[in-house]
C-alpha positions, 0 to 999 in steps of 0.5 A: 283277279280273285281265284277261289278254291274248289272246296274240299270235300273229305272223303267217306267210305272211298277205301279201295278195300271196300267190299262190294255186297251181294243179296241172296235170296234163299229158299229152305223147306220147312225141316230146313228152316226149323234146323236152321232156327233149331241151330241159331238158338243153340248157339245165339248166332244169327242165321246170317252169320251162320250162313256166311260161316258156312260159305267161308269154310268152303274150299 
């Protein structure tokens, strides 16, 4: 009887350090949205990076 080996597939994105992502919807007033847009234009950063940096700076 011939035994055939099970096909081996490469492991893609199986790192144990893979970060889980969570989507958050943020409601802003018109003034808050304008302030964020203005800051983004001044710094050249996208809003997601600005918000992420602010969250990371929290104690």
